[in-house]
N, C-alpha and C positions, 0 to 999 in steps of 0.2 A: 524720487521724482517730484518735479513742482507739483504742490496743491492746488487743486481748482474748484470753481464751483461747477457743478454738475447741470445738465440740461434737463428740465422735467419734461413730462410724457407727451403734453400739450405742445411744448418749444420744438421739441424732437419732430412731430408731424409737421408742424410750419418749416422746419428746416428741409424735410423730405420734399414737401410739395413746391417748395421753392425751388429747389435742385431739380426736380421733375420740370418745373415750367423754363428753368433756363437751360435743360438740356434738349427739350422739344424745339425750344425756339433758338439755341446756337447752333446744334448738332443735327438732329435728325429733320428739322422743320416741322411744321403741321401736317397732320393725319389726312391723306389723301381723301377727298370726297368724290361723290359720282359727279357733282356740279366743275370741279377741279379738272378732272381727268375726261369730262367731257369737253370742257374749252380748250385743250390741250391737242386730243387725240384728233388725226384727220378723217373726217367724215367721208368713207365710201360710197354712201347710200344719200347724197346729196339731193334734194328733189330740183329737177331742172327748172326753168325759167318757163317752158311750155306748160308743165304741171301747177305751177303758182300761178299763170295767166287762166289756165282750165278751171283751176278753184274759186278765183275770184268768179269766173263768169258763172259757175253754180251757185256760189252764192247769192248773186244779183239774181239768177233766175229764182233760187228758192223763195228770195225774199218777195218776188213779184208775185209768183205763185201763192205764197202765204197769203198776201194781200187780197188773191182773188177767190182764194179759199174762204177767207175770212168773210167777205161779202157774201159769198154761198151760205154761210153758217148764219147771217144774222135773220133772213126771212125764214128760214128752217127753226130757228129758236123761238122767232114768235108766233110761227103758228104753231109750236108747242105750248106755249104759254095760252093763247087761242084757245086752245082745246082743253086746256084746264081752267079754265075760265066757269066754265059750266059747275064744275064740281068744289071749286076754292078760289077764295080771293087772293090774287097775286100781286103783293105790291110791288111799285117800280122798282126799287132797289134789286129783287129779287129776281126780276125781268133782265135788268141790267147784267147782272152778276151771269145768269143762267147763261145768256148771249155772250158775255165775253168766254166763260168757261168752255161752251160750246166750239166757238171760233178757236179757239185754242188747241180743242179735240181735233177739229179737221185739219189745224195744221198738222199737228202731230202724224196724222193717219196718211198725210200726203209727202212730200220728199224726204222730211228726216225717218219716217218708217222706212221707206224704200232703201236708203242708204243704210240704217241699221240694221235690219233684216237680212240684207244681201250680206252685210261681214257677219253678222251671226250664222247664215247657213256654211261660212267657210271657218267657222272655228273649229280647232282641231277637237275638242271635247265633241261639239255634234256631229262632226266627222266619226268620230268613233263610236258614238251612239247608233250611228246609222248601219256601218259596218256590221254593229253587235248583233242588231234585229232585222238583218238582212233576211237571215233566215229562217223567218218566223213562219209556221203554219198560218194558212190563209184566216183561220178564226182569230189567232191571237193578232194579227195584223190590226185587228180594232180596239187593241187596248192602247192607252197612253204612252206605253213605252214605245210603242212603234209610230204612234202619230206624231209625237210633241217634237223628236227631232227634226221630222218633216215639215212641219209647221214656217219654220223660215222662209223656206223654198216657197210655199205656198203664199204667203203673206206678202211678199216680194211680187207677184204678178196682182194680188188684190190691190196692193198700193199703186201699180201702173195703171189698173182699170179705175181706181177712184181718179187720178189725177186726170184721165181722158175723161172722166164723166164730167169731172169739176169744168174742165174747159169748155166740153159741148154745153153748158149751161148757158141758158140765155141765146145760144144761135139761132138765126132766123136765116135758111138758104132758099125759102120760097120765093120765085119769082124774079130771082137772081141769075144774069147769065153763067157758064158753066166757069168761066175765068174768075168772075167774082167769087163765086162758091168756093175754089182752087183758093183764091187769096185769102178769104174769112178761114178756110181749113188750115193753111200752113199759118197763120196770125194766131190760131188757138191751139195748135195740135205741133208745133215746131219747138216750143219751149220743152213740152212734155219729152218729146223725143231726146233733146238735146239733155235735157235732167237725167233721163234714164240710161244715156251713153256715159255720161259724165259721173253718174254714181260710181262707176265701176273704180275710176280713179281716186276715190277715197280712201277705198282698200288698198290700192300702189301705195300711196302717201304713206297711210298708216303701217304697211308693211314694213316699206324703207325706214320709218320712224322708229318702229320694235327691233328692227335688226341692227340699228346704230345703237340702242339702248342695250341691246344685249352684248353688242362690242364693246361698249363702255361699260357695264357691270362687269366682264369678264377680266378687260384691263384694269380697273378697280379691285378685283381681287388680288391679282398679281401684285398690285403696289401696297395694297394697304396689308397684306400679309408680313411680307418684310419689315414693314414699319412696325406694326403690332409685336412681332419678335424682339426686333431692337429696344421696343418700349418694356417689353416682359423682361428681357435679360438684361436692363440697362445696368444693375450693378457689377455685372461683370465686365464694363467697358471702361477703359482706363479714362476715356473723357467726360464720363458720369462723375467717377470718382473725385476727377481731379476738382471738377465744378462742387462737389460734397464737401470738400477739404474747405475751399473758400465760404461756402455756405455755412460748414459749422462753424468756422472760425468767426466770421461776423455774427454768427447766433449766441455763441458764447462770450464773445466781447460784450455784445447786448444785453447780458445778463443785469438783472438788478435787485440788490437784496438791502433793504433799508436805505434806500436814497444812495446807495453807493454801486459801485461797477467792480466786484471781485475780480471778475478777467480782464480788468483793463490792460494788466501788465502784458497779455498775449499780443498786444498791438505793436508793441517795441520790441518782443523777445526774439531770439533766434528761431529761423524757421524750422530746424530741426527740433528744437524744445517744443515748438507749437506743434509740429507734428506730431510728436510723442505723446502729448496730451489728448491729440485730436483721436490718434490710433487707439488709444487707452478708452475714451469715452465710445467711440464705436465699438469695440468690443462688448462693453458694458451693454450699450444699447440691444445690442444682439443676442446677448447671451440668451439661451435657453431654446436656441435651433436645433441643438442635438435631441433635446428631450422632445421638442416639437414633431421631428423627424419620425423619432422612435414612436412617439403616439399614434403617429400616422400611419407609418407601416403596419402598425398592429390592428387599426382600425381596417386597412384596404384587407389585410389577411382575413379579418371578421366577413365581411362584405363578400370577399371572393369565396368564402367558406358556404356562406348562408346561399351566396347565388348559384354554386354548386349541386346542393342540396334542392334548391326550389327547382332547375332544370327547367327552363321556359321551354313551352310549348312552341312546336314549329308551326308553320303552315302548311298547308296540304296543296299538293301540286298537282291539278287537272290533269287528265288527258291529253288535254291541246296545249298544256306549258303555261296554264294559266293559274294564279293563286287564289287559296281558298283559305276560310279562317280555320284555325286550330280545331283540332278533332276534339268537338263537344261543344263547338261553336256553333250557332246558325249563322251569324251574319259577323262581319266586322264591327267593329269599336274603335273609338279613338286612340283607346290605350292600346289594344292588340295590332292597329294598324303601325301606331309609333315604333311598338317592339319588332314588327316585320321588318321596317326600314331599317333599324339597328342590325337585324340580324341579317341581313343583306347587305350590310357593309354601307349603306346608304349613307352620306355625311350631310349635315348643313348647308354645305358649301355648294352641293348639288343643285343644279339647276331643273328639278324635278315638277312635272305638270300634271295635271288633271289628264292631259289626253296620255302620256304616257302611262298613267294609273289605269286607265280605260283598257290600253292595250296588253297591259301583265296583270291584268286580277279579273277573276270571272265577275260578269255582270249582275249574277243574281246574289250577292250577298254584300250588297251595301258597303262598297268599298269607297266608290266616290259622296256616297253620304256620309260617311265617316271621316273622307279625306277633307269636307267642306266644313264639318261640323266643328275640326279642331286639328286634325293629323298633319294639315297643312302648316302649322306651327313648327312643324319637325325641322322645315326647310325655311320658314321666313324668319323664325325667332329662335332656332338653335335648342327645341323641347327636347327632354332627354326622356328614355322610354319611365 
């Protein structure tokens, strides 16, 4: 066989990367992304024109209410500063910052708080916590475990009362006929009623967005798995090897030694002769695969033996069908919860939520705490036990 100058390791790495880039560009295309899938996927959860108009109205009402609330906050902050003047000297800068901070606080306590806590009250985790604590005895209902998931529901009504209180500020009905009083009441309270009514709309719009995002993610998973498989097994694809042949030929011709190109003869050589050289070089560069496979198989056998001896502890299933930590553990930890996900056959591709966790695990063993502390990464990042 014709002699030739061999590729160095760094040159071989460049050949592989160049081949991979051409294979992606010319054969399988770029990897699907969430954005590209969302652009191509029909949206069955489109927000209607009426909903958009209602959202615009809500934004305008929120801005108006925010200004109104801010004007109420200014005299309140001045009154607080005046009360402090008997004890300490307050600089004008501090007074201004305090007034501004108070105004922001009053604004956040109005419509934003109403919308946020209304949505929070419908959160699956909150709903699951309510269901878990519903059967608590009367004395235990004074605990934070019982009160906390019910606070969003209470705060919604507190925010409504706050909006009404702010709207009442400065109203003077004395000495006016009833129609004038009605007109003044409508002027002050109608925006509040509209805001409360439209706050539900925000949840509807966000739900539609969430449903579409879930649809997009499912479609993305369907598209990206075949793509990843093709890229991973590309060396079995004739198209990839065809590209590799041409890139290796270009790379070997470009090899330079002492201001000369020893493989320049390949440019005008017969295709079969060039192919013989490239096949020989490919075999040389892939030498040791049998050795690597044998060593890997031995390692797998050793790990399998260790796992058999270790015999990981299993979760305990309660009388109600919910899962408890393995025997000997008082609470769930990140490690034991991830191990349990793996034992159950859950995969990182599963869309597992905290709401599902609350329904499947006993509430008194810190499963949700471990999930938030890091076990969630089993699904988000593909963590292994």
